[in-house]
C-alpha positions as CSV (number, residue, x, y, z in Angstrom):
1,M,-294.2,-28.2,-127.0
2,P,-293.3,-24.5,-127.4
3,R,-294.5,-23.0,-130.6
4,V,-291.6,-22.1,-133.1
5,L,-291.7,-18.5,-134.3
6,R,-290.6,-18.0,-137.8
7,P,-289.4,-14.7,-139.4
8,P,-292.2,-12.9,-141.2
9,P,-292.0,-12.9,-145.0
10,R,-290.6,-9.8,-146.7
11,G,-293.0,-6.9,-146.6
12,C,-295.0,-8.3,-143.6
13,R,-295.4,-6.5,-140.3
14,P,-292.5,-6.8,-137.7
15,P,-292.9,-9.1,-134.7
16,P,-295.3,-8.0,-132.0
17,P,-294.1,-6.3,-128.8
18,L,-292.4,-8.6,-126.4
19,A,-295.3,-8.7,-123.9
20,D,-297.8,-9.5,-126.7
21,L,-295.5,-12.2,-128.0
22,L,-295.3,-13.9,-124.6
23,D,-299.1,-13.8,-124.3
24,A,-299.6,-15.4,-127.6
25,H,-296.9,-18.1,-127.5
26,D,-295.6,-20.7,-125.0
27,V,-292.1,-19.3,-124.5
28,R,-289.9,-21.4,-122.1
29,L,-286.9,-20.4,-120.0
30,P,-283.9,-22.8,-119.9
31,G,-285.1,-24.5,-116.8
32,G,-288.5,-25.3,-118.3
33,D,-290.6,-22.5,-116.6
34,R,-292.9,-20.6,-118.9
35,L,-291.9,-16.9,-119.4
36,A,-295.3,-15.3,-118.8
37,V,-295.7,-11.5,-118.9
38,R,-296.0,-11.4,-115.1
39,R,-292.7,-13.1,-114.8
40,L,-291.2,-10.5,-117.2
41,R,-292.6,-7.8,-114.9
42,T,-290.4,-9.0,-112.0
43,L,-287.3,-7.5,-113.7
44,G,-288.1,-4.3,-111.9
45,P,-285.6,-4.7,-109.0
46,A,-282.8,-4.2,-111.4
47,L,-283.8,-0.5,-111.5
48,G,-282.6,-0.2,-107.9
49,A,-279.0,-0.5,-109.0
50,G,-276.8,2.3,-110.3
51,D,-276.5,0.7,-113.7
52,G,-279.8,-1.0,-113.7
53,F,-281.6,1.2,-116.2
54,E,-278.8,0.7,-118.7
55,R,-278.6,-3.1,-118.2
56,L,-282.3,-3.5,-118.5
57,H,-282.4,-1.3,-121.6
58,W,-279.9,-3.6,-123.4
59,L,-281.5,-6.7,-122.1
60,L,-284.9,-5.7,-123.7
61,D,-283.3,-4.1,-126.8
62,E,-281.7,-7.4,-127.7
63,A,-284.6,-9.7,-126.6
64,L,-285.6,-10.9,-130.0
65,G,-283.4,-12.8,-132.4
66,A,-283.4,-12.7,-136.2
67,D,-286.3,-15.2,-136.3
68,G,-288.6,-13.0,-134.2
69,A,-288.4,-15.3,-131.2
70,P,-286.8,-14.5,-127.8
71,S,-283.1,-15.1,-128.1
72,G,-281.3,-17.7,-126.1
73,A,-279.1,-15.1,-124.4
74,F,-282.2,-13.1,-123.4
75,L,-283.9,-16.2,-121.9
76,H,-280.9,-17.1,-119.9
77,R,-280.6,-13.6,-118.4
78,V,-284.3,-13.5,-117.6
79,A,-284.1,-16.8,-115.9
80,A,-281.4,-15.5,-113.6
81,L,-283.0,-12.0,-113.0
82,A,-286.8,-12.5,-113.0
83,G,-287.9,-13.9,-109.7
84,P,-285.9,-15.1,-106.6
85,V,-284.8,-18.3,-108.3
86,D,-281.5,-18.5,-106.4
87,A,-282.9,-17.5,-103.0
88,P,-286.0,-19.7,-102.2
89,L,-285.9,-19.1,-98.5
90,F,-285.9,-15.3,-99.1
91,A,-289.0,-15.7,-101.3
92,V,-290.7,-17.7,-98.5
93,L,-289.8,-15.5,-95.6
94,Q,-289.7,-12.1,-97.2
95,E,-293.3,-11.1,-96.3
96,S,-293.0,-12.5,-92.8
97,L,-290.1,-10.1,-92.1
98,Y,-292.6,-7.3,-92.1
99,G,-295.3,-8.9,-90.0
100,Q,-295.3,-7.2,-86.7
101,G,-298.1,-9.2,-85.1
102,A,-301.7,-8.2,-85.7
103,G,-302.8,-11.2,-87.7
104,P,-301.8,-12.6,-91.1
105,T,-299.9,-10.6,-93.7
106,G,-302.3,-12.0,-96.3
107,R,-300.1,-11.7,-99.4
108,A,-299.3,-8.0,-99.2
109,A,-298.0,-7.7,-102.8
110,R,-301.3,-9.1,-104.1
111,R,-303.3,-6.7,-102.0
112,A,-301.2,-3.7,-103.0
113,L,-301.4,-4.5,-106.7
114,A,-305.2,-5.1,-106.5
115,G,-305.7,-1.4,-105.9
116,R,-303.5,-0.3,-108.8
117,P,-305.3,-1.1,-112.1
118,E,-302.3,0.2,-114.1
119,F,-300.5,-3.1,-113.0
120,A,-303.3,-5.4,-114.2
121,E,-302.0,-8.1,-116.4
122,A,-303.8,-6.8,-119.5
123,A,-303.0,-3.1,-118.9
124,G,-300.5,-1.2,-121.0
125,P,-297.9,0.1,-121.2
126,L,-296.2,-2.7,-119.3
127,L,-295.1,-1.7,-115.9
128,L,-292.5,-3.5,-113.9
129,T,-292.9,-4.6,-110.2
130,G,-290.3,-4.1,-107.5
131,E,-288.9,-6.4,-104.9
132,M,-291.9,-8.4,-103.8
133,T,-293.1,-12.0,-103.6
134,H,-296.2,-12.9,-105.6
135,P,-298.4,-15.9,-104.8
136,W,-298.1,-17.3,-108.3
137,M,-294.4,-17.6,-108.0
138,S,-294.7,-20.8,-105.9
139,R,-296.6,-22.4,-108.7
140,E,-294.8,-21.1,-111.8
141,I,-291.1,-21.1,-110.7
142,A,-289.8,-24.6,-110.4
143,G,-287.3,-23.8,-107.7
144,L,-290.0,-22.4,-105.4
145,R,-292.6,-25.2,-105.8
146,P,-291.2,-27.3,-102.9
147,F,-291.8,-24.3,-100.6
148,A,-295.3,-23.4,-101.8
149,E,-297.1,-24.9,-98.8
150,A,-294.7,-23.2,-96.3
151,A,-295.2,-19.8,-98.0
152,E,-299.0,-20.1,-97.8
153,L,-298.9,-21.2,-94.1
154,L,-296.7,-18.2,-93.2
155,A,-298.9,-15.7,-95.2
156,T,-302.1,-16.9,-93.6
157,R,-300.9,-17.5,-90.0
158,A,-303.3,-15.7,-87.7
159,D,-301.5,-16.1,-84.4
160,R,-298.4,-14.2,-85.5
161,P,-296.4,-12.9,-82.6
162,P,-294.6,-9.5,-82.7
163,L,-291.1,-9.9,-84.3
164,Y,-289.5,-6.8,-82.7
165,D,-289.5,-5.2,-79.3
166,L,-289.8,-1.6,-80.5
167,G,-288.7,-0.3,-77.1
168,R,-285.2,-1.8,-77.2
169,P,-283.7,0.1,-80.1
170,A,-284.3,3.4,-78.4
171,A,-282.0,2.4,-75.6
172,E,-279.3,1.1,-77.9
173,E,-275.8,2.6,-77.2
174,V,-273.8,0.8,-79.9
175,P,-273.1,3.3,-82.7
176,L,-275.0,2.7,-86.0
177,A,-274.3,4.5,-89.2
178,A,-276.6,4.3,-92.3
179,V,-277.2,6.0,-95.7
180,V,-280.8,6.4,-96.9
181,R,-281.6,7.2,-100.5
182,H,-284.4,9.8,-100.8
183,D,-286.2,8.2,-103.8
184,G,-284.8,4.7,-103.8
185,M,-287.2,2.2,-105.5
186,R,-286.4,-0.8,-103.3
187,V,-286.9,0.7,-99.8
188,D,-289.2,3.5,-98.8
189,A,-287.1,6.4,-97.4
190,G,-289.8,7.6,-95.0
191,L,-290.0,4.2,-93.4
192,S,-286.2,3.9,-93.2
193,L,-285.9,7.3,-91.6
194,D,-288.7,6.5,-89.1
195,A,-286.9,3.3,-88.2
196,A,-283.6,5.2,-87.7
197,R,-285.3,7.7,-85.4
198,R,-286.3,4.8,-83.1
199,I,-282.6,3.7,-82.7
200,G,-280.8,5.6,-79.9
201,A,-277.3,5.6,-81.4
202,A,-278.1,5.9,-85.1
203,R,-276.3,8.4,-87.3
204,V,-278.1,8.6,-90.7
205,R,-277.4,10.6,-93.9
206,A,-280.1,11.0,-96.4
207,T,-278.9,11.4,-100.0
208,D,-279.7,10.8,-103.7
209,E,-276.1,10.2,-104.7
210,R,-276.2,6.4,-105.1
211,E,-278.7,3.6,-105.6
212,H,-279.5,0.6,-103.5
213,D,-276.2,-1.0,-104.5
214,G,-274.1,1.9,-103.4
215,L,-272.3,0.0,-100.7
216,T,-270.8,-2.5,-103.1
217,A,-270.6,-0.4,-106.3
218,S,-268.6,2.4,-104.7
219,G,-265.4,0.5,-104.4
220,G,-265.5,0.7,-100.6
221,R,-265.9,4.5,-100.3
222,V,-269.4,4.4,-98.9
223,L,-268.4,1.8,-96.3
224,A,-265.4,3.9,-95.3
225,R,-267.6,6.9,-94.7
226,L,-270.1,4.8,-92.7
227,V,-267.3,3.6,-90.4
228,E,-266.1,7.2,-89.9
229,R,-269.7,8.3,-89.2
230,A,-270.2,5.5,-86.7
231,A,-267.0,6.5,-84.9
232,G,-268.2,10.1,-84.7
233,R,-265.6,11.5,-87.0
234,V,-268.0,12.8,-89.6
């Protein structure tokens, strides 16, 4: 059973930081999953939205209730935001989308984090991770457990064929318009611009005006500009 946290007596020290509290106690999300620190780290993709910093600030600012335990509202929000709980197929296939032949992808997120000690589970201050799928998710997120074996097979598949014929985009004549954010946290701008250069009819604008959600958060203005650009009117 989860341990009940009680408010400290008057004059005692305040509750520990949220990450320390999660390490010391068995805190459960509404669906039954344990809220470990590494699950908390996966709130990072929220920072790729225009209002993401503000929303994440208030989520963490109001994380603890009067009893010193994580509040019910906080736990419900984290359950929805931390980890791809509503998109299990995305979690299973995400890494394979970037596997252009040349053997297994081998759990790219795990390999990338292994070379960055500042992201070690015991390291501080707590750093958030971006849009990536971690091997532990298939074990610790109930909605992903049925897909654990499939995810492992895809990540370790050695006879991976090329997904894309890189010669075909260069001959493409259908107009394509895109906006690339210079310092977006979800998609590397250099890789995006390199991909655009490989497409024959691409018209690309690099900017820092909007975040990753600019298409939906702009009230249709970004989409209208893209249509104009694709038509050659911009």
